[in-house]
VMD Tcl script that draws the C-alpha trace (Angstrom):
set ca {
  {-15.86 -23.41 -16.37}
  {-17.26 -19.91 -15.03}
  {-16.11 -18.74 -11.80}
  {-16.98 -15.26 -10.19}
  {-13.09 -14.23 -9.15}
  {-14.40 -11.07 -6.92}
  {-16.85 -12.18 -4.34}
  {-16.92 -9.70 -1.03}
  {-19.55 -12.22 2.08}
  {-20.81 -10.50 5.01}
  {-18.59 -13.74 7.36}
  {-15.59 -11.42 5.93}
  {-16.52 -8.23 4.74}
  {-18.22 -5.88 6.90}
  {-19.53 -3.51 3.99}
  {-20.98 -6.86 2.09}
  {-24.79 -7.38 2.74}
  {-24.61 -10.87 1.02}
  {-24.32 -14.15 3.46}
  {-22.09 -16.96 1.54}
  {-25.07 -18.94 0.96}
  {-27.04 -16.34 -0.55}
  {-23.89 -15.55 -2.97}
  {-23.62 -19.28 -3.81}
  {-27.40 -19.48 -4.37}
  {-27.13 -16.55 -6.70}
  {-23.91 -17.86 -8.62}
  {-25.70 -20.91 -9.31}
  {-28.79 -19.53 -10.91}
  {-27.05 -17.46 -13.09}
  {-25.07 -20.35 -14.01}
  {-21.85 -20.15 -12.63}
  {-19.65 -23.27 -11.62}
  {-17.66 -21.60 -8.87}
  {-16.19 -18.64 -6.63}
  {-12.90 -17.19 -5.53}
  {-13.95 -15.26 -2.26}
  {-11.83 -12.23 -1.57}
  {-12.72 -10.28 1.26}
  {-10.67 -7.49 2.38}
  {-7.56 -8.10 4.06}
  {-9.36 -11.41 5.86}
  {-10.15 -15.22 5.05}
  {-12.82 -15.26 7.51}
  {-15.08 -15.57 4.79}
  {-13.57 -18.80 3.43}
  {-13.03 -20.26 7.00}
  {-16.89 -19.64 7.02}
  {-17.05 -21.87 4.22}
  {-14.86 -24.31 5.36}
  {-15.56 -24.74 9.04}
  {-19.55 -24.61 8.57}
  {-20.28 -25.58 4.64}
  {-17.34 -27.12 3.24}
  {-18.33 -30.86 2.37}
  {-22.04 -30.54 3.84}
  {-23.53 -28.14 1.42}
  {-23.25 -27.21 -2.19}
  {-20.89 -30.11 -2.90}
  {-21.31 -29.75 -7.13}
  {-20.13 -25.79 -6.67}
  {-16.21 -24.75 -6.02}
  {-15.19 -22.11 -3.55}
  {-11.84 -20.83 -3.86}
  {-9.90 -18.93 -1.11}
  {-8.41 -15.72 -2.17}
  {-8.20 -12.26 -0.89}
  {-8.08 -8.49 -1.83}
  {-5.12 -6.85 -0.16}
  {-4.99 -3.35 1.14}
  {-1.43 -2.47 -0.12}
  {0.73 0.60 1.35}
  {1.25 1.99 -2.28}
  {-0.56 0.94 -4.89}
  {-4.38 0.10 -3.88}
  {-6.43 -3.47 -3.72}
  {-4.57 -6.24 -5.04}
  {-6.25 -9.43 -5.63}
  {-4.21 -12.76 -4.05}
  {-4.31 -16.28 -4.74}
  {-2.32 -19.02 -2.45}
  {-2.06 -22.69 -3.41}
  {-4.18 -24.75 -0.82}
  {-2.63 -25.85 2.40}
  {-0.26 -22.30 1.92}
  {-1.45 -20.44 5.06}
  {-0.26 -16.72 5.06}
  {-1.21 -14.78 8.22}
  {0.73 -12.09 6.68}
  {-1.49 -11.35 3.97}
  {-4.36 -10.76 6.52}
  {-2.29 -7.22 7.67}
  {-3.01 -4.55 5.54}
  {0.00 -2.42 4.50}
  {2.71 -3.81 2.88}
  {4.41 -2.00 -0.06}
  {3.33 -3.58 -3.55}
  {6.90 -4.66 -4.11}
  {7.36 -6.74 -1.05}
  {3.64 -8.30 -1.77}
  {4.33 -9.49 -4.76}
  {7.81 -10.68 -4.12}
  {6.25 -12.35 -1.28}
  {3.05 -14.13 -3.14}
  {5.47 -15.36 -5.68}
  {7.78 -16.49 -3.13}
  {5.11 -19.15 -1.79}
  {3.50 -20.11 -5.29}
  {0.65 -17.55 -5.26}
  {-0.31 -15.16 -8.10}
  {-1.58 -11.38 -7.62}
  {-2.95 -9.09 -9.97}
  {-4.53 -5.69 -9.76}
  {-8.24 -5.18 -8.51}
  {-10.26 -2.20 -11.25}
  {-6.70 -1.01 -12.24}
  {-8.29 2.16 -13.74}
  {-10.61 2.46 -10.98}
  {-10.94 4.86 -7.86}
  {-7.99 7.25 -6.71}
  {-5.39 5.55 -4.28}
  {-8.05 1.85 -4.57}
  {-6.85 1.57 -7.69}
  {-3.19 0.53 -9.18}
  {-3.11 3.13 -11.58}
  {-4.34 6.11 -9.89}
  {-1.56 5.96 -7.57}
  {1.84 7.31 -7.16}
  {3.40 4.01 -7.33}
  {1.98 3.13 -10.75}
  {3.12 7.03 -11.92}
  {6.93 6.39 -10.70}
  {6.91 2.74 -11.78}
  {3.88 1.76 -14.69}
  {6.18 -0.97 -15.39}
  {5.80 -2.93 -12.26}
  {2.37 -4.29 -13.80}
  {4.77 -6.56 -15.85}
  {5.62 -8.13 -12.79}
  {1.85 -9.18 -12.04}
  {0.08 -12.56 -13.12}
  {-3.10 -10.92 -14.33}
  {-5.31 -8.02 -14.23}
  {-8.46 -7.68 -13.38}
  {-10.55 -6.27 -16.90}
  {-14.25 -6.62 -16.14}
  {-15.44 -5.58 -12.68}
  {-19.25 -5.69 -12.76}
  {-18.99 -2.24 -10.62}
  {-16.83 -0.09 -13.09}
  {-17.67 1.92 -15.66}
  {-17.06 1.12 -19.24}
  {-13.98 3.12 -19.19}
  {-11.98 1.87 -16.32}
  {-12.95 -1.60 -18.03}
  {-11.61 -0.54 -21.36}
  {-8.29 1.00 -19.63}
  {-7.46 -2.27 -17.73}
  {-8.17 -4.14 -20.77}
  {-5.89 -2.09 -22.64}
  {-3.09 -2.75 -19.64}
  {-3.79 -6.50 -19.92}
  {-3.09 -6.45 -23.29}
  {0.44 -4.64 -23.17}
  {1.60 -6.39 -20.91}
  {0.33 -9.78 -22.05}
  {-1.44 -10.33 -18.88}
  {-4.41 -12.81 -18.47}
  {-7.93 -11.02 -17.84}
  {-9.65 -12.01 -14.94}
  {-13.47 -11.05 -14.71}
  {-15.69 -10.57 -10.98}
  {-18.35 -8.85 -9.95}
  {-17.20 -7.36 -6.87}
  {-20.54 -7.46 -5.53}
  {-21.51 -5.75 -2.10}
  {-25.30 -6.82 -2.55}
  {-27.23 -9.99 -4.15}
  {-28.65 -8.17 -7.05}
  {-24.78 -8.09 -8.59}
  {-23.52 -11.41 -7.82}
  {-22.14 -13.29 -10.58}
  {-23.16 -10.03 -13.13}
  {-19.25 -10.52 -14.36}
  {-16.89 -13.65 -14.14}
  {-13.98 -15.52 -15.48}
  {-14.20 -18.27 -18.22}
  {-11.41 -21.17 -17.34}
  {-10.69 -23.65 -20.71}
  {-10.10 -26.32 -18.18}
  {-11.76 -27.88 -14.82}
  {-10.95 -25.81 -11.78}
  {-11.42 -28.01 -8.26}
  {-8.63 -26.24 -6.44}
  {-6.88 -23.08 -6.32}
  {-3.46 -25.08 -7.73}
  {-5.76 -25.49 -10.61}
  {-6.53 -22.15 -11.17}
  {-2.99 -21.17 -10.46}
  {-1.20 -23.19 -13.13}
  {-4.02 -22.52 -15.95}
  {-2.88 -18.51 -15.19}
  {0.85 -20.13 -15.36}
  {0.28 -21.84 -18.82}
  {-1.43 -19.12 -20.14}
  {-4.15 -20.76 -21.33}
  {-6.89 -19.14 -23.06}
  {-8.69 -17.60 -19.83}
  {-11.41 -14.84 -20.70}
  {-13.38 -12.42 -18.65}
  {-17.40 -11.78 -19.01}
  {-20.24 -9.86 -17.57}
  {-22.56 -6.97 -17.67}
  {-22.43 -4.06 -15.90}
  {-24.33 -3.49 -12.40}
  {-25.96 0.21 -12.44}
  {-26.85 -0.13 -8.66}
  {-23.47 0.72 -6.86}
  {-23.46 2.95 -3.96}
  {-20.93 5.72 -5.21}
  {-23.45 5.98 -8.54}
  {-25.79 7.00 -5.89}
  {-24.39 8.97 -3.56}
  {-22.24 11.11 -6.12}
  {-19.62 13.81 -5.37}
  {-20.02 12.87 -1.60}
  {-17.78 9.62 -2.89}
  {-14.83 11.55 -2.93}
  {-15.15 12.15 0.29}
  {-14.91 8.34 1.20}
  {-12.12 8.28 -1.29}
  {-10.35 10.42 0.87}
  {-11.33 8.68 3.69}
  {-10.16 5.30 2.96}
  {-6.37 6.71 1.89}
  {-6.34 8.09 5.86}
  {-7.77 4.66 7.09}
  {-5.43 2.67 4.80}
  {-2.31 4.38 5.90}
  {-3.29 4.21 9.85}
  {-4.38 0.75 9.34}
  {-1.05 0.27 7.63}
  {1.17 1.98 10.99}
  {-1.10 -0.13 13.62}
  {-0.22 -3.42 12.04}
  {3.10 -2.62 10.99}
  {4.50 -4.36 14.51}
  {2.76 -7.33 13.74}
  {3.71 -7.61 10.02}
  {7.37 -7.50 10.62}
  {6.74 -10.36 13.36}
  {4.99 -12.28 10.75}
  {7.39 -11.42 7.52}
  {10.54 -13.17 9.88}
  {8.14 -16.47 10.52}
  {6.50 -16.84 7.40}
  {9.19 -15.51 4.46}
  {12.32 -18.45 5.60}
  {15.68 -17.97 3.09}
  {15.07 -20.61 0.81}
  {11.21 -22.00 0.82}
  {10.15 -24.86 -1.78}
  {7.50 -23.15 -4.04}
  {4.59 -25.19 -3.45}
  {4.18 -25.33 -7.15}
  {7.12 -27.61 -7.36}
  {6.09 -30.01 -4.74}
  {4.04 -32.62 -7.05}
  {6.94 -32.18 -9.20}
  {9.94 -32.90 -6.29}
  {7.85 -35.87 -5.00}
  {7.98 -37.38 -8.58}
  {11.57 -36.97 -9.09}
  {12.05 -38.89 -5.16}
  {9.96 -41.65 -6.48}
  {11.77 -42.43 -9.51}
  {15.14 -42.11 -7.53}
}
mol new
graphics top color blue
foreach p $ca { graphics top sphere $p radius 0.5 }
foreach p [lrange $ca 0 end-1] q [lrange $ca 1 end] { graphics top cylinder $p $q radius 0.2 }
display resetview
């Protein structure tokens, strides 16, 4: 089963030019079976699917809920939570990576670095956090090893990291333009109908593959050296955003991080035990 695991739609990402409907059409044209919506720090793109399209259109196509989270210190992290687990905290940018990983795992989700060998500040291996603690990679569940908008050297470095730490490799287009949608994807050996189906295949370490081709029409290729200014601007934007949302993050941490929650992954198992007794 082929799923584009890194998708930005204009209903959720201000820098995407692709509507969710156009995205799905393009993916279906390319022979893909599903997509993971990963807008930056928001689930609005998925909300559009759930409220306006789910059960009404494209019933033969799987749309999953994900997010690309802007951390305080480790770049962009892709996160997938089990269906039904609603975490408002994940829409408030600026958590440090160590807290983010523990929070995601505490509630049954999985996470991994997007384009880990890409741009400074945005990509895990090009942050001070990685330089201080490279083995933090061992705590991730997967690594994005093929991003259609990254150069071969970047994807090659990501693949080496995944191999070193024995992590699942994901592929995704990271498309912001319709031409790029579906150019990279992940092949799952078993059917995926829900987020939990996907999470369990990763946890079981099934033979998941990242495949695709490169997109050469990215904005950073077109603007050349000006891209360095944009990268620096992102650092300022991310830090300011983290500070502005600190109060709300602290409130959500207290509300959404109970002392001893049940891991949603274990709920079906616990129900089975109860029926036996």
